[in-house]
The first five atom37 places (N, CA, C, CB, O) and aatype in JSON, in Angstrom:
{
  "aatype": [12, 0, 19, 2, 0, 18, 15, 15, 5, 6, 0, 3, 10, 16, 16, 17, 16, 16, 1, 10, 16, 6, 0, 9, 0, 12, 12, 15, 7, 12, 3, 3, 1, 2, 13, 19, 2, 6, 19, 6, 10, 6, 15, 19, 1, 0, 10, 1, 1, 7, 19, 18, 0, 11, 1, 3, 10, 16, 14, 7, 16, 6, 9, 7, 2, 3, 3, 9, 12, 10, 0, 9, 14, 19, 10, 6, 3, 5, 9, 16, 0, 2, 12, 17, 15, 11, 10, 6, 8, 11, 0, 19, 15, 0, 5, 19, 3, 0, 10, 3, 11, 10, 16, 15, 8, 2, 19, 1, 2, 8, 5, 0, 5, 1, 0, 19, 0],
  "atom_mask": [
    [1, 1, 1, 1, 1],
    [1, 1, 1, 1, 1],
    [1, 1, 1, 1, 1],
    [1, 1, 1, 1, 1],
    [1, 1, 1, 1, 1],
    [1, 1, 1, 1, 1],
    [1, 1, 1, 1, 1],
    [1, 1, 1, 1, 1],
    [1, 1, 1, 1, 1],
    [1, 1, 1, 1, 1],
    [1, 1, 1, 1, 1],
    [1, 1, 1, 1, 1],
    [1, 1, 1, 1, 1],
    [1, 1, 1, 1, 1],
    [1, 1, 1, 1, 1],
    [1, 1, 1, 1, 1],
    [1, 1, 1, 1, 1],
    [1, 1, 1, 1, 1],
    [1, 1, 1, 1, 1],
    [1, 1, 1, 1, 1],
    [1, 1, 1, 1, 1],
    [1, 1, 1, 1, 1],
    [1, 1, 1, 1, 1],
    [1, 1, 1, 1, 1],
    [1, 1, 1, 1, 1],
    [1, 1, 1, 1, 1],
    [1, 1, 1, 1, 1],
    [1, 1, 1, 1, 1],
    [1, 1, 1, 0, 1],
    [1, 1, 1, 1, 1],
    [1, 1, 1, 1, 1],
    [1, 1, 1, 1, 1],
    [1, 1, 1, 1, 1],
    [1, 1, 1, 1, 1],
    [1, 1, 1, 1, 1],
    [1, 1, 1, 1, 1],
    [1, 1, 1, 1, 1],
    [1, 1, 1, 1, 1],
    [1, 1, 1, 1, 1],
    [1, 1, 1, 1, 1],
    [1, 1, 1, 1, 1],
    [1, 1, 1, 1, 1],
    [1, 1, 1, 1, 1],
    [1, 1, 1, 1, 1],
    [1, 1, 1, 1, 1],
    [1, 1, 1, 1, 1],
    [1, 1, 1, 1, 1],
    [1, 1, 1, 1, 1],
    [1, 1, 1, 1, 1],
    [1, 1, 1, 0, 1],
    [1, 1, 1, 1, 1],
    [1, 1, 1, 1, 1],
    [1, 1, 1, 1, 1],
    [1, 1, 1, 1, 1],
    [1, 1, 1, 1, 1],
    [1, 1, 1, 1, 1],
    [1, 1, 1, 1, 1],
    [1, 1, 1, 1, 1],
    [1, 1, 1, 1, 1],
    [1, 1, 1, 0, 1],
    [1, 1, 1, 1, 1],
    [1, 1, 1, 1, 1],
    [1, 1, 1, 1, 1],
    [1, 1, 1, 0, 1],
    [1, 1, 1, 1, 1],
    [1, 1, 1, 1, 1],
    [1, 1, 1, 1, 1],
    [1, 1, 1, 1, 1],
    [1, 1, 1, 1, 1],
    [1, 1, 1, 1, 1],
    [1, 1, 1, 1, 1],
    [1, 1, 1, 1, 1],
    [1, 1, 1, 1, 1],
    [1, 1, 1, 1, 1],
    [1, 1, 1, 1, 1],
    [1, 1, 1, 1, 1],
    [1, 1, 1, 1, 1],
    [1, 1, 1, 1, 1],
    [1, 1, 1, 1, 1],
    [1, 1, 1, 1, 1],
    [1, 1, 1, 1, 1],
    [1, 1, 1, 1, 1],
    [1, 1, 1, 1, 1],
    [1, 1, 1, 1, 1],
    [1, 1, 1, 1, 1],
    [1, 1, 1, 1, 1],
    [1, 1, 1, 1, 1],
    [1, 1, 1, 1, 1],
    [1, 1, 1, 1, 1],
    [1, 1, 1, 1, 1],
    [1, 1, 1, 1, 1],
    [1, 1, 1, 1, 1],
    [1, 1, 1, 1, 1],
    [1, 1, 1, 1, 1],
    [1, 1, 1, 1, 1],
    [1, 1, 1, 1, 1],
    [1, 1, 1, 1, 1],
    [1, 1, 1, 1, 1],
    [1, 1, 1, 1, 1],
    [1, 1, 1, 1, 1],
    [1, 1, 1, 1, 1],
    [1, 1, 1, 1, 1],
    [1, 1, 1, 1, 1],
    [1, 1, 1, 1, 1],
    [1, 1, 1, 1, 1],
    [1, 1, 1, 1, 1],
    [1, 1, 1, 1, 1],
    [1, 1, 1, 1, 1],
    [1, 1, 1, 1, 1],
    [1, 1, 1, 1, 1],
    [1, 1, 1, 1, 1],
    [1, 1, 1, 1, 1],
    [1, 1, 1, 1, 1],
    [1, 1, 1, 1, 1],
    [1, 1, 1, 1, 1],
    [1, 1, 1, 1, 1],
    [1, 1, 1, 1, 1]
  ],
  "atom_positions": [
    [[18.12, 24.14, 8.81], [17.18, 25.12, 8.79], [18.11, 26.35, 8.16], [16.5, 25.36, 10.33], [19.16, 26.8, 8.62]],
    [[17.46, 26.73, 7.07], [18.1, 27.81, 6.23], [18.3, 29.29, 7.04], [17.12, 28.02, 4.89], [17.46, 29.82, 7.76]],
    [[19.32, 29.68, 6.8], [19.92, 30.76, 7.49], [18.86, 32.11, 6.9], [21.74, 30.87, 7.06], [18.21, 32.92, 7.56]],
    [[18.99, 31.95, 5.45], [18.11, 33.0, 4.53], [17.9, 32.39, 3.41], [18.72, 34.38, 4.17], [18.42, 31.28, 3.27]],
    [[17.13, 32.93, 2.37], [16.63, 32.41, 1.37], [17.93, 31.98, 0.17], [15.54, 33.44, 0.93], [17.79, 31.08, -0.66]],
    [[18.89, 32.64, 0.27], [20.06, 32.33, -0.49], [21.36, 31.76, -0.24], [20.33, 33.21, -0.91], [22.43, 31.84, -0.84]],
    [[20.94, 31.11, 0.92], [22.34, 30.22, 1.41], [22.15, 29.09, 1.12], [22.77, 30.15, 2.87], [20.97, 28.78, 0.92]],
    [[23.13, 28.12, 0.98], [23.07, 26.8, 0.65], [23.18, 25.9, 2.04], [24.21, 26.51, -0.4], [23.99, 26.15, 2.92]],
    [[22.23, 24.81, 2.08], [22.26, 24.06, 3.02], [23.35, 23.08, 2.95], [21.11, 23.57, 3.14], [23.85, 23.06, 1.82]],
    [[23.88, 22.26, 3.79], [25.06, 21.12, 3.99], [24.75, 19.96, 2.87], [25.02, 20.37, 5.71], [25.63, 19.47, 2.17]],
    [[23.35, 19.61, 2.83], [23.26, 18.53, 1.83], [23.48, 18.81, 0.43], [22.04, 17.96, 1.9], [23.9, 18.03, -0.42]],
    [[23.07, 20.29, 0.27], [23.14, 20.98, -1.28], [24.67, 21.17, -1.65], [22.32, 22.64, -1.34], [25.07, 21.01, -2.81]],
    [[25.5, 21.5, -0.62], [26.96, 21.55, -0.92], [27.79, 19.96, -1.03], [27.62, 22.5, 0.33], [28.77, 19.75, -1.76]],
    [[27.38, 19.3, -0.44], [27.81, 17.86, -0.4], [27.44, 17.31, -1.86], [27.03, 16.98, 0.85], [28.21, 16.58, -2.48]],
    [[26.35, 17.68, -2.3], [25.75, 17.11, -3.5], [26.49, 17.64, -4.34], [24.36, 17.3, -3.79], [27.11, 16.88, -5.08]],
    [[26.69, 19.2, -4.53], [27.5, 20.02, -5.41], [28.79, 19.44, -5.31], [27.51, 21.49, -5.07], [29.1, 18.91, -6.37]],
    [[29.76, 19.34, -4.3], [30.99, 18.8, -4.44], [31.17, 17.47, -5.0], [31.53, 18.82, -3.31], [32.11, 17.16, -5.73]],
    [[30.31, 16.78, -4.68], [30.17, 15.2, -4.98], [29.99, 15.19, -6.7], [28.61, 14.42, -4.06], [30.61, 14.39, -7.39]],
    [[29.27, 15.96, -7.14], [29.23, 16.2, -8.73], [30.43, 16.8, -9.3], [28.08, 17.14, -9.14], [30.87, 16.34, -10.36]],
    [[31.05, 17.84, -8.68], [32.0, 18.49, -9.23], [33.4, 17.61, -9.33], [32.1, 19.73, -8.47], [34.31, 17.84, -10.12]],
    [[33.38, 16.65, -8.45], [34.66, 15.59, -8.28], [34.52, 14.53, -9.2], [34.79, 14.89, -6.79], [35.5, 13.93, -9.64]],
    [[33.14, 14.19, -9.58], [32.76, 13.27, -10.59], [33.11, 13.99, -12.15], [31.1, 12.89, -10.36], [33.52, 13.31, -13.09]],
    [[32.89, 15.36, -12.22], [33.22, 15.76, -13.46], [34.63, 15.86, -13.69], [32.62, 16.92, -13.73], [35.18, 15.67, -14.77]],
    [[35.25, 16.2, -12.49], [36.65, 16.59, -12.34], [37.49, 15.35, -12.83], [36.98, 17.0, -10.77], [38.49, 15.48, -13.54]],
    [[36.91, 13.88, -12.31], [37.32, 12.83, -12.63], [37.31, 12.34, -14.08], [36.76, 12.13, -11.89], [38.23, 11.82, -14.72]],
    [[36.05, 12.63, -14.47], [35.67, 12.47, -16.01], [36.46, 13.05, -17.12], [34.41, 13.02, -16.22], [36.5, 12.51, -18.22]],
    [[37.17, 14.28, -16.79], [37.9, 15.18, -17.62], [39.23, 15.07, -17.52], [37.6, 16.45, -17.39], [39.93, 15.59, -18.39]],
    [[39.85, 14.35, -16.42], [41.17, 14.12, -16.07], [41.78, 13.4, -17.19], [41.29, 13.39, -14.8], [41.29, 12.4, -17.71]],
    [[43.01, 14.03, -17.58], [43.69, 13.09, -18.55], [43.42, 13.77, -20.15], [0.0, 0.0, 0.0], [44.18, 13.56, -21.1]],
    [[42.32, 14.52, -20.2], [41.86, 15.06, -21.52], [42.34, 16.54, -21.86], [40.3, 15.02, -21.53], [41.82, 17.14, -22.8]],
    [[43.33, 17.09, -21.11], [43.7, 18.4, -21.47], [44.44, 18.59, -22.99], [44.64, 18.87, -20.33], [44.41, 19.55, -23.76]],
    [[45.07, 17.37, -23.09], [46.06, 17.38, -24.46], [45.11, 16.85, -25.46], [47.57, 16.33, -24.4], [45.73, 16.53, -26.48]],
    [[43.65, 16.62, -25.56], [43.25, 15.78, -26.73], [42.42, 16.9, -27.32], [42.42, 14.26, -26.41], [41.84, 17.69, -26.58]],
    [[42.36, 16.99, -28.7], [41.54, 17.81, -29.17], [40.24, 17.19, -30.22], [42.46, 18.75, -29.79], [40.38, 16.69, -31.33]],
    [[39.16, 17.37, -29.57], [37.78, 16.79, -29.94], [37.32, 17.49, -31.03], [36.73, 16.86, -28.85], [37.21, 18.71, -30.91]],
    [[36.98, 16.89, -32.19], [36.64, 17.36, -33.45], [35.59, 16.31, -33.93], [37.93, 17.52, -34.41], [35.79, 15.16, -34.32]],
    [[34.35, 17.03, -33.79], [33.2, 16.2, -34.26], [32.93, 16.67, -35.95], [31.75, 16.54, -33.17], [32.07, 17.51, -36.22]],
    [[33.67, 16.1, -36.9], [33.5, 16.43, -38.3], [32.06, 16.14, -38.61], [34.47, 15.64, -39.23], [31.69, 16.98, -39.43]],
    [[31.11, 15.31, -38.32], [29.75, 15.49, -38.75], [29.09, 16.79, -38.28], [28.96, 14.36, -38.28], [28.34, 17.49, -38.97]],
    [[29.45, 17.01, -37.08], [28.93, 18.2, -36.55], [29.24, 19.5, -37.3], [29.4, 18.31, -35.23], [28.43, 20.38, -37.58]],
    [[30.71, 19.48, -37.61], [31.33, 20.85, -38.5], [30.51, 20.88, -39.92], [33.24, 20.67, -38.91], [30.11, 21.87, -40.54]],
    [[30.39, 19.53, -40.24], [29.84, 19.86, -41.82], [28.43, 20.39, -41.55], [29.75, 18.37, -42.95], [27.97, 21.28, -42.27]],
    [[27.72, 19.86, -40.53], [26.22, 19.84, -40.39], [25.73, 21.33, -40.34], [25.77, 19.03, -39.03], [24.72, 21.82, -40.85]],
    [[27.1, 22.13, -39.31], [26.77, 23.58, -39.25], [27.29, 24.41, -40.24], [27.16, 24.14, -38.08], [26.78, 25.52, -40.41]],
    [[28.42, 23.98, -41.08], [28.8, 24.45, -42.21], [27.59, 24.36, -43.42], [30.06, 23.71, -42.51], [27.37, 25.36, -44.1]],
    [[26.95, 23.3, -43.6], [25.86, 23.48, -44.65], [24.54, 24.25, -44.29], [25.45, 22.13, -45.09], [23.61, 24.24, -45.1]],
    [[24.44, 25.08, -42.77], [23.4, 25.77, -42.63], [23.97, 27.33, -42.87], [22.72, 25.42, -41.26], [23.2, 28.27, -42.68]],
    [[25.23, 27.54, -43.24], [25.74, 28.68, -43.51], [25.33, 29.4, -44.74], [26.96, 28.5, -43.48], [24.48, 28.87, -45.45]],
    [[25.76, 30.36, -45.01], [25.43, 31.11, -46.2], [26.81, 31.37, -46.93], [24.64, 32.48, -45.83], [27.86, 31.82, -46.49]],
    [[26.48, 30.96, -48.14], [27.88, 31.33, -49.11], [27.86, 32.39, -49.85], [0.0, 0.0, 0.0], [26.79, 32.92, -50.16]],
    [[28.99, 32.84, -50.23], [29.11, 34.13, -51.03], [29.17, 33.97, -52.57], [30.38, 34.88, -50.58], [30.07, 33.39, -53.17]],
    [[28.2, 34.5, -53.07], [28.09, 34.54, -54.77], [28.44, 35.71, -55.34], [26.7, 34.31, -55.36], [28.48, 36.66, -54.55]],
    [[28.74, 35.97, -56.58], [28.92, 36.97, -57.48], [27.57, 37.41, -58.19], [29.94, 36.51, -58.43], [27.18, 36.73, -59.14]],
    [[26.94, 38.37, -57.85], [25.89, 39.13, -58.36], [26.0, 39.5, -59.82], [25.77, 40.27, -57.59], [24.96, 39.68, -60.46]],
    [[27.34, 39.66, -60.48], [27.49, 39.81, -61.84], [28.79, 39.42, -62.2], [27.21, 41.11, -62.26], [29.51, 38.97, -61.31]],
    [[29.28, 39.51, -63.53], [30.58, 38.71, -63.78], [31.75, 39.95, -63.33], [30.71, 38.09, -65.66], [31.65, 41.16, -63.55]],
    [[32.68, 39.36, -62.77], [33.88, 39.93, -61.93], [35.14, 39.44, -62.66], [33.88, 39.38, -60.31], [35.47, 38.26, -62.73]],
    [[35.94, 40.68, -63.31], [37.2, 40.46, -64.12], [38.23, 40.52, -63.0], [37.48, 41.62, -65.37], [38.16, 41.27, -62.03]],
    [[39.14, 39.68, -63.24], [40.54, 39.79, -62.4], [41.01, 41.1, -62.19], [41.7, 39.08, -63.09], [41.12, 41.79, -63.2]],
    [[41.29, 41.58, -61.19], [41.93, 42.91, -60.68], [40.61, 43.72, -60.15], [0.0, 0.0, 0.0], [41.01, 44.84, -59.83]],
    [[39.57, 43.63, -59.99], [38.09, 44.34, -59.63], [38.17, 44.09, -58.17], [36.56, 43.6, -60.39], [38.35, 42.98, -57.68]],
    [[38.02, 45.28, -57.43], [37.91, 45.37, -56.13], [36.43, 44.92, -56.16], [38.31, 46.77, -55.48], [35.63, 45.37, -56.98]],
    [[36.09, 43.97, -55.15], [34.85, 43.59, -54.75], [34.16, 44.09, -53.56], [34.9, 42.41, -54.66], [34.57, 43.81, -52.43]],
    [[33.11, 44.81, -53.77], [32.29, 45.45, -52.68], [30.78, 44.48, -52.24], [0.0, 0.0, 0.0], [30.26, 43.53, -52.82]],
    [[30.48, 45.06, -51.23], [29.34, 44.37, -50.64], [28.29, 44.47, -51.81], [28.81, 45.06, -49.18], [27.58, 43.46, -51.86]],
    [[28.01, 45.35, -52.71], [27.04, 45.46, -53.63], [27.35, 44.34, -54.85], [26.99, 46.99, -54.11], [26.47, 43.94, -55.61]],
    [[28.51, 43.96, -54.9], [29.1, 42.91, -55.93], [28.78, 41.29, -55.73], [30.69, 43.07, -55.87], [28.89, 40.5, -56.67]],
    [[28.3, 40.83, -54.17], [27.94, 39.92, -53.8], [26.4, 39.57, -53.32], [28.74, 39.82, -53.1], [25.46, 40.34, -53.14]],
    [[26.46, 38.26, -53.19], [25.04, 37.96, -52.68], [25.23, 36.75, -51.52], [23.97, 37.43, -54.05], [26.02, 35.82, -51.62]],
    [[24.6, 36.92, -50.76], [24.84, 35.37, -49.63], [23.77, 34.6, -49.67], [25.01, 35.6, -47.89], [22.66, 35.05, -49.38]],
    [[23.96, 33.4, -50.02], [22.78, 32.37, -50.08], [23.27, 30.85, -49.59], [22.18, 32.29, -51.73], [24.37, 30.29, -49.54]],
    [[22.2, 30.55, -49.32], [22.43, 29.07, -49.05], [22.32, 28.14, -50.35], [21.36, 28.58, -47.97], [21.46, 28.61, -51.1]],
    [[22.83, 27.12, -50.78], [23.92, 26.21, -50.01], [25.11, 26.71, -50.11], [24.06, 24.82, -50.48], [25.29, 27.36, -51.15]],
    [[26.1, 26.64, -49.33], [27.58, 26.89, -49.33], [28.55, 25.64, -49.94], [27.99, 27.2, -47.8], [28.83, 24.62, -49.31]],
    [[28.83, 25.87, -50.84], [29.62, 24.82, -51.61], [31.1, 24.45, -51.31], [29.62, 25.21, -52.94], [31.83, 25.34, -50.86]],
    [[31.47, 23.46, -51.48], [32.89, 23.14, -50.91], [33.85, 24.14, -51.5], [33.39, 21.6, -51.27], [33.75, 24.56, -52.65]],
    [[35.01, 24.57, -50.44], [35.92, 25.28, -50.68], [35.16, 27.12, -50.94], [36.71, 24.44, -51.97], [35.84, 28.05, -51.37]],
    [[33.94, 27.23, -50.64], [33.44, 28.39, -50.8], [33.78, 29.19, -49.91], [32.29, 28.39, -50.89], [34.18, 28.62, -48.9]],
    [[33.8, 30.54, -49.86], [33.9, 31.8, -48.8], [32.19, 31.85, -48.13], [34.42, 33.58, -49.82], [31.16, 31.93, -48.81]],
    [[32.27, 31.79, -46.8], [30.95, 31.88, -46.32], [31.0, 32.98, -45.7], [30.44, 30.85, -45.53], [32.04, 33.59, -45.46]],
    [[29.46, 33.47, -45.28], [29.2, 34.82, -44.99], [29.94, 35.04, -43.73], [27.7, 35.17, -44.9], [30.33, 36.21, -43.66]],
    [[30.26, 34.36, -42.75], [31.09, 34.63, -41.42], [32.39, 34.73, -41.93], [31.01, 33.48, -40.24], [33.06, 35.49, -41.23]],
    [[33.02, 34.25, -42.9], [34.39, 34.59, -43.51], [34.56, 36.04, -44.04], [34.68, 33.65, -44.69], [35.63, 36.63, -44.04]],
    [[33.37, 36.55, -44.49], [33.26, 37.67, -45.57], [33.84, 38.93, -44.55], [31.43, 37.93, -46.28], [33.23, 39.08, -43.5]],
    [[34.63, 39.54, -44.76], [34.78, 40.58, -43.73], [34.66, 41.96, -44.53], [36.25, 40.43, -42.9], [35.22, 42.12, -45.61]],
    [[33.76, 43.09, -43.8], [33.72, 44.33, -44.42], [34.88, 45.26, -44.15], [32.55, 44.95, -44.06], [35.01, 46.38, -44.64]],
    [[35.72, 44.63, -43.31], [36.9, 45.75, -42.98], [37.9, 45.24, -44.13], [37.68, 45.69, -41.16], [38.75, 46.05, -44.49]],
    [[37.89, 44.19, -44.64], [39.16, 43.78, -45.58], [38.58, 44.22, -47.07], [39.59, 41.89, -45.5], [37.37, 44.33, -47.3]],
    [[39.6, 44.45, -48.02], [39.46, 44.78, -49.04], [39.64, 43.57, -50.12], [40.21, 45.81, -49.09], [40.8, 43.19, -50.24]],
    [[38.85, 43.04, -50.77], [38.9, 41.88, -51.71], [39.12, 42.25, -53.18], [37.62, 41.08, -51.61], [38.56, 43.28, -53.57]],
    [[39.81, 41.59, -54.0], [39.8, 41.64, -55.29], [39.68, 40.27, -55.99], [40.91, 42.33, -55.65], [39.89, 39.18, -55.46]],
    [[39.34, 40.48, -57.19], [39.06, 39.22, -58.06], [40.45, 38.56, -58.55], [38.13, 39.65, -59.41], [41.16, 39.11, -59.39]],
    [[40.7, 37.61, -58.08], [42.25, 37.08, -58.72], [42.04, 36.29, -60.16], [43.1, 35.83, -57.54], [43.01, 36.14, -60.9]],
    [[40.47, 35.7, -60.6], [40.43, 34.71, -61.66], [38.97, 35.18, -62.14], [40.62, 33.0, -61.15], [38.19, 35.42, -61.22]],
    [[38.57, 35.33, -63.26], [37.52, 35.42, -63.76], [36.32, 34.54, -63.06], [37.8, 35.16, -65.02], [36.19, 33.31, -63.02]],
    [[35.42, 35.67, -62.45], [34.28, 34.94, -62.0], [32.83, 35.36, -62.76], [34.21, 35.19, -60.44], [32.47, 36.48, -63.13]],
    [[32.17, 34.16, -62.85], [30.93, 34.72, -63.71], [29.84, 34.92, -62.74], [30.4, 33.68, -64.94], [29.88, 34.53, -61.57]],
    [[28.96, 35.49, -63.25], [27.59, 35.83, -62.15], [27.14, 34.67, -61.9], [26.25, 36.73, -62.69], [26.99, 33.75, -62.69]],
    [[26.87, 34.71, -60.51], [26.06, 33.54, -59.86], [27.07, 32.4, -59.4], [24.94, 32.9, -60.96], [26.68, 31.36, -58.87]],
    [[28.24, 32.66, -59.63], [29.59, 31.79, -59.53], [29.77, 31.84, -57.82], [31.12, 32.6, -60.53], [29.32, 32.73, -57.09]],
    [[30.41, 30.87, -57.47], [30.66, 31.02, -55.77], [32.15, 31.66, -55.81], [30.64, 29.29, -54.73], [32.94, 31.5, -56.74]],
    [[32.35, 32.31, -54.78], [33.57, 33.08, -54.46], [34.41, 32.02, -53.57], [33.22, 34.56, -53.64], [33.85, 31.45, -52.64]],
    [[35.63, 31.79, -53.86], [36.71, 31.06, -53.2], [37.94, 31.56, -53.03], [36.91, 30.01, -53.77], [38.3, 32.54, -53.69]],
    [[38.7, 31.01, -52.18], [40.16, 31.53, -52.2], [40.89, 31.33, -53.23], [40.9, 31.07, -51.27], [42.0, 31.86, -53.26]],
    [[40.46, 30.58, -54.23], [41.1, 30.42, -55.62], [40.98, 31.72, -56.54], [40.39, 29.18, -56.39], [41.9, 32.14, -57.25]],
    [[39.75, 32.29, -56.41], [39.08, 33.32, -57.13], [39.15, 34.74, -56.47], [37.68, 32.91, -57.3], [39.06, 35.82, -57.07]],
    [[39.29, 34.57, -55.28], [39.3, 36.07, -54.61], [40.87, 36.0, -53.7], [37.62, 36.35, -53.34], [41.46, 35.02, -53.25]],
    [[41.18, 37.32, -53.67], [42.37, 37.48, -52.87], [42.29, 38.84, -52.08], [43.64, 37.41, -53.79], [41.86, 39.83, -52.68]],
    [[42.65, 38.92, -50.92], [42.69, 39.81, -50.08], [43.83, 40.94, -50.44], [42.84, 39.15, -48.83], [44.98, 40.6, -50.69]],
    [[43.39, 42.36, -50.45], [44.17, 43.23, -50.99], [44.18, 44.6, -50.12], [43.74, 43.37, -52.38], [43.24, 44.85, -49.36]],
    [[45.24, 45.43, -50.26], [45.51, 46.57, -49.32], [44.74, 47.72, -50.42], [47.45, 46.84, -48.89], [45.1, 47.89, -51.58]],
    [[43.73, 48.36, -49.81], [43.06, 49.59, -50.67], [44.39, 50.65, -50.72], [41.46, 50.4, -49.76], [45.25, 50.87, -49.87]],
    [[44.2, 51.18, -52.01], [44.98, 52.42, -52.39], [44.54, 53.5, -51.51], [44.8, 52.85, -53.89], [43.33, 53.67, -51.41]],
    [[45.43, 54.37, -50.77], [45.23, 55.46, -50.3], [45.36, 56.68, -50.85], [45.72, 55.45, -49.51], [46.42, 56.74, -51.48]],
    [[44.67, 57.8, -50.89], [44.52, 58.9, -51.57], [45.53, 59.67, -50.89], [43.15, 59.44, -51.61], [45.54, 59.76, -49.66]],
    [[46.54, 60.33, -51.76], [47.44, 60.98, -51.51], [47.09, 62.58, -51.46], [48.34, 60.55, -52.37], [46.47, 62.92, -52.47]],
    [[47.29, 63.42, -50.73], [46.84, 64.64, -50.49], [47.73, 65.56, -51.21], [46.75, 64.89, -49.11], [47.53, 66.78, -51.15]]
  ]
}
């Protein structure tokens, strides 16, 4: 008989501990393994948006959010929307034409120039 509405019964606790023991047995010895499902990773990446240039960008140009667009598909080696950070300053390291993908090969992270008073 239940003491109150939120207390567990002995049978409930027995079932719970049995399931926990089974789960621990299934997972034992797996601490040092790295499970990577490449198909799943590629499927998720394909759903992300890639970063594209809105206009021609010349080497040395600092890239702002007005210079890019985010769109599907994301292409191989392309910077994805989740990689693009508003806090970092990015500049063009190689010529990028309008609608080209941005990659680590044509974009570099740089420190913004600070104004000296």
